[in-house]
MITI-599549 format. One line per field, with one value per atom (N, C-alpha, C): atom name; residue in one letter; residue number from 1; x, y, z. Coordinates in nm, 3 decimals, padded with zeros to 5 digits. Each point is the difference from the previous one (the first is absolute). Example, Ala and Ser with C-alpha at 12.3 -4.5 7.8 and 13.67 -1.06 7.14 Angstrom:
2
atom = (N	CA	C	N	CA	C)
type = (A	A	A	S	S	S)
seq = (1	1	1	2	2	2)
px = (01.319	-00.089	00.090	-00.035	00.082	-00.077)
py = (-00.569	00.119	00.120	00.105	00.119	00.109)
pz = (00.780	00.000	00.000	-00.072	00.006	00.073)
END
This chain:
60
atom = (N	CA	C	N	CA	C	N	CA	C	N	CA	C	N	CA	C	N	CA	C	N	CA	C	N	CA	C	N	CA	C	N	CA	C	N	CA	C	N	CA	C	N	CA	C	N	CA	C	N	CA	C	N	CA	C	N	CA	C	N	CA	C	N	CA	C	N	CA	C	N	CA	C	N	CA	C	N	CA	C	N	CA	C	N	CA	C	N	CA	C	N	CA	C	N	CA	C	N	CA	C	N	CA	C	N	CA	C	N	CA	C	N	CA	C	N	CA	C	N	CA	C	N	CA	C	N	CA	C	N	CA	C	N	CA	C	N	CA	C	N	CA	C	N	CA	C	N	CA	C	N	CA	C	N	CA	C	N	CA	C	N	CA	C	N	CA	C	N	CA	C	N	CA	C	N	CA	C	N	CA	C	N	CA	C	N	CA	C	N	CA	C	N	CA	C	N	CA	C	N	CA	C	N	CA	C	N	CA	C)
type = (M	M	M	S	S	S	D	D	D	D	D	D	D	D	D	Y	Y	Y	C	C	C	L	L	L	I	I	I	D	D	D	D	D	D	A	A	A	A	A	A	R	R	R	P	P	P	P	P	P	K	K	K	A	A	A	D	D	D	G	G	G	P	P	P	P	P	P	Y	Y	Y	A	A	A	E	E	E	C	C	C	V	V	V	L	L	L	C	C	C	R	R	R	E	E	E	P	P	P	T	T	T	E	E	E	Y	Y	Y	P	P	P	E	E	E	S	S	S	Y	Y	Y	K	K	K	G	G	G	V	V	V	T	T	T	L	L	L	C	C	C	P	P	P	V	V	V	C	C	C	E	E	E	W	W	W	Q	Q	Q	E	E	E	A	A	A	Q	Q	Q	R	R	R	T	T	T	A	A	A	C	C	C	S	S	S	G	G	G)
seq = (1	1	1	2	2	2	3	3	3	4	4	4	5	5	5	6	6	6	7	7	7	8	8	8	9	9	9	10	10	10	11	11	11	12	12	12	13	13	13	14	14	14	15	15	15	16	16	16	17	17	17	18	18	18	19	19	19	20	20	20	21	21	21	22	22	22	23	23	23	24	24	24	25	25	25	26	26	26	27	27	27	28	28	28	29	29	29	30	30	30	31	31	31	32	32	32	33	33	33	34	34	34	35	35	35	36	36	36	37	37	37	38	38	38	39	39	39	40	40	40	41	41	41	42	42	42	43	43	43	44	44	44	45	45	45	46	46	46	47	47	47	48	48	48	49	49	49	50	50	50	51	51	51	52	52	52	53	53	53	54	54	54	55	55	55	56	56	56	57	57	57	58	58	58	59	59	59	60	60	60)
px = (10.577	-00.079	00.165	00.002	00.131	-00.134	00.082	-00.109	-00.037	00.050	-00.006	-00.107	-00.083	-00.123	-00.130	00.022	-00.096	-00.079	-00.086	-00.046	00.039	00.053	-00.003	-00.100	00.029	-00.090	00.018	-00.089	00.046	-00.027	00.093	-00.006	-00.043	00.029	-00.026	-00.170	-00.048	-00.183	-00.041	00.118	-00.071	-00.008	-00.152	00.023	00.092	00.042	00.064	-00.049	00.101	-00.094	-00.015	-00.103	-00.024	00.074	-00.027	00.075	-00.079	-00.111	-00.060	-00.212	-00.097	-00.134	-00.055	-00.068	-00.078	00.045	-00.062	00.094	-00.120	00.044	-00.113	-00.026	-00.169	-00.034	00.053	-00.061	00.078	-00.129	00.070	-00.114	-00.076	00.020	-00.052	-00.061	00.044	-00.085	-00.039	00.035	00.004	00.084	00.064	00.094	00.072	00.097	00.041	00.186	00.062	00.140	00.086	00.120	00.157	-00.036	-00.056	-00.011	-00.072	00.057	-00.065	-00.155	-00.100	-00.068	-00.053	00.123	-00.012	00.046	00.047	00.068	-00.133	00.010	-00.116	00.047	-00.045	00.013	-00.013	00.028	-00.016	00.068	-00.086	00.054	-00.022	00.103	-00.028	00.038	-00.066	00.030	00.130	00.095	00.077	-00.054	-00.117	-00.076	00.008	-00.108	-00.036	00.137	00.070	00.138	00.062	-00.014	00.112	-00.114	-00.117	-00.052	-00.024	00.023	-00.008	00.138	00.084	00.177	-00.008	-00.075	-00.030	-00.032	-00.127	-00.054	00.054	00.073	00.127	00.125	00.062	00.092	00.049	00.160	-00.001	00.000	-00.059	-00.041	00.130	00.078	00.105	00.170)
py = (10.861	-00.164	-00.065	-00.125	-00.082	-00.059	-00.100	-00.089	-00.101	-00.062	-00.088	-00.012	00.165	00.045	-00.059	00.007	-00.076	-00.128	-00.050	-00.146	-00.077	00.015	-00.126	-00.065	-00.177	-00.073	-00.048	-00.010	-00.053	-00.145	-00.095	-00.105	-00.090	00.155	-00.069	00.007	00.046	-00.035	-00.105	-00.073	-00.124	-00.140	-00.041	-00.141	-00.049	-00.138	-00.068	-00.132	-00.072	-00.106	-00.132	-00.072	-00.100	-00.086	-00.090	-00.168	-00.098	00.013	-00.080	00.018	-00.025	00.007	00.013	00.060	00.084	00.130	00.082	00.111	00.120	00.115	00.107	00.045	00.069	-00.021	00.153	00.016	00.138	00.062	00.145	00.112	00.072	-00.026	00.045	-00.125	-00.093	-00.111	-00.134	00.003	-00.156	-00.132	00.031	-00.108	-00.031	-00.103	-00.034	00.064	00.057	00.048	-00.056	00.050	-00.092	00.046	00.065	00.068	-00.123	00.003	-00.020	00.018	-00.093	00.031	00.060	-00.005	00.056	00.160	00.053	00.100	00.161	00.054	00.129	00.087	00.055	00.105	-00.021	00.072	-00.042	-00.103	-00.085	-00.062	-00.043	00.007	00.007	-00.137	-00.012	-00.125	-00.012	-00.093	00.052	00.072	00.008	00.058	00.169	-00.032	00.166	00.073	-00.094	00.064	00.106	-00.108	00.056	00.131	-00.012	00.122	00.103	-00.012	00.077	00.116	-00.065	00.047	00.080	-00.080	00.108	00.114	-00.036	00.145	00.104	-00.011	00.086	00.004	-00.042	-00.017	00.168	00.029	00.139	-00.015	00.134	00.018	00.075	00.050	00.036	-00.005)
pz = (06.172	00.032	-00.158	00.047	-00.048	-00.131	-00.066	-00.059	00.098	00.120	00.001	00.086	00.059	00.018	-00.066	-00.145	-00.049	-00.023	-00.017	-00.022	00.072	00.120	00.149	-00.012	00.010	00.012	00.152	00.118	00.119	00.038	-00.056	00.037	00.146	00.078	00.125	00.040	-00.122	00.068	-00.081	-00.063	-00.076	00.115	00.040	00.054	-00.033	00.075	00.000	-00.058	-00.147	-00.032	00.072	-00.018	00.070	-00.055	00.134	-00.050	-00.063	00.036	-00.066	00.028	-00.041	00.027	00.161	00.049	-00.095	-00.072	-00.089	-00.002	-00.013	-00.011	00.056	-00.164	00.029	-00.174	-00.014	-00.135	-00.041	00.016	00.051	00.051	-00.120	-00.140	-00.113	-00.052	-00.061	-00.040	00.066	00.129	00.061	-00.050	-00.072	-00.035	00.120	-00.015	00.131	-00.018	00.082	00.007	00.022	-00.025	00.081	00.164	00.057	00.142	00.077	00.156	00.073	00.000	00.072	00.030	00.133	00.065	00.166	-00.002	-00.168	-00.002	00.020	00.060	00.052	-00.066	-00.131	-00.067	-00.127	-00.132	-00.132	-00.068	-00.065	-00.089	-00.141	-00.110	-00.103	-00.088	-00.079	-00.080	-00.099	-00.040	-00.122	-00.071	-00.068	-00.144	00.057	00.080	00.100	00.021	00.049	00.062	-00.108	-00.118	-00.117	-00.091	00.004	-00.021	00.059	00.129	00.092	-00.010	-00.024	-00.046	-00.141	-00.082	-00.102	-00.026	00.110	00.011	00.112	00.057	00.082	-00.044	-00.129	-00.032	-00.042	00.014	-00.052	-00.148	-00.061	-00.146	-00.077	00.097	-00.079	00.061)
END
């Protein structure tokens, strides 16, 4: 395994940014996100997205 095999972040899994309201609700706190309401999938607000990234970040 090379160093490139560790800590990969799949940007393709992120929903597209919305141009304006209506915004999708965060699945954790129900605050508005930056993503369109029409997106079908998991959406997180900027705060929860940052906290989730901290939880899943590599520690080594």
